C-alpha positions as CSV (number, residue, x, y, z in Angstrom):
1,M,88.1,96.3,78.0
2,S,89.6,94.9,81.0
3,E,87.6,92.5,83.3
4,T,86.3,94.0,86.6
5,I,87.3,92.4,89.9
6,L,85.7,93.1,93.2
7,V,87.7,92.8,96.0
8,V,85.9,92.5,99.4
9,D,88.0,92.2,102.6
10,D,87.3,93.7,106.1
11,E,91.1,94.2,106.4
12,E,92.2,97.3,104.7
13,A,95.7,96.0,104.3
14,A,94.7,92.9,102.6
15,R,92.2,94.7,100.5
16,A,94.9,97.2,99.4
17,L,97.3,94.4,98.4
18,G,94.8,92.7,96.3
19,R,93.7,95.8,94.8
20,D,96.9,97.2,93.9
21,T,98.4,94.0,92.7
22,L,95.3,93.3,90.3
23,A,95.5,97.0,89.1
24,L,99.1,96.4,88.1
25,E,98.1,93.5,86.1
26,G,95.7,95.7,84.1
27,F,92.2,94.8,85.8
28,T,89.6,97.2,86.8
29,V,89.5,96.8,90.3
30,L,86.6,97.9,92.9
31,D,87.1,97.3,96.5
32,T,85.3,97.5,99.7
33,G,85.3,96.3,103.4
34,D,81.5,96.2,103.5
35,P,79.5,93.1,102.0
36,Q,76.4,95.4,101.7
37,H,78.5,97.9,99.5
38,A,79.8,95.1,97.5
39,L,76.3,94.2,96.5
40,R,75.3,97.7,95.4
41,L,78.6,97.9,93.4
42,A,77.6,94.6,91.9
43,R,74.1,95.8,91.0
44,Q,75.8,98.8,89.4
45,Q,78.0,97.3,87.0
46,P,79.1,93.9,85.6
47,I,81.6,92.0,87.9
48,Q,83.6,89.2,86.2
49,L,85.5,88.1,89.4
50,L,84.9,88.3,93.2
51,V,87.9,87.9,95.7
52,T,86.4,87.8,99.2
53,D,87.5,86.8,102.7
54,V,86.1,83.4,103.7
55,V,85.5,84.5,107.4
56,A,84.7,88.3,107.1
57,P,82.8,89.2,110.3
58,L,79.8,91.0,108.5
59,M,79.0,88.3,105.9
60,K,80.9,85.1,105.2
61,G,82.5,84.8,101.8
62,T,80.6,82.0,100.5
63,E,77.3,83.7,101.4
64,L,78.5,87.0,99.6
65,A,79.6,85.1,96.6
66,K,75.8,83.8,96.1
67,H,74.3,87.2,96.7
68,V,76.8,88.9,94.1
69,Q,76.1,86.0,91.7
70,S,72.4,86.5,92.0
71,V,72.7,90.2,91.2
72,S,75.5,90.1,88.7
73,G,75.0,86.8,86.9
74,A,77.4,84.3,86.3
75,I,80.7,85.2,88.0
76,R,83.8,83.6,89.2
77,S,84.9,83.8,92.8
78,V,87.8,83.3,94.7
79,R,87.4,82.8,98.5
80,R,90.4,83.1,100.8
81,R,91.2,83.4,104.2
82,S,93.3,86.7,104.8
83,R,95.3,87.4,107.9
84,L,98.0,89.8,107.3
85,H,98.1,90.7,111.2
86,P,98.7,87.8,113.6
87,P,95.9,87.7,116.3
88,A,96.7,89.5,119.4
């Protein structure tokens, strides 16, 4: 059984890049741009790794990691800042 990774990013392109790359490596990948949806997913199934944007507009990555850990148990998390498109 492969590990399940939850990718949360408000930028679709960044989320797709993470999702597709991890899936190619054989991981089960769930993804969403909505932190509340991420919490629902974490309640529904075990998550071994959370990859999230640190500066997401709806909920900061550090806050999301705490919430996911509280509902999903001991998980690892990677918080990063993604910006595939330069600011206008």
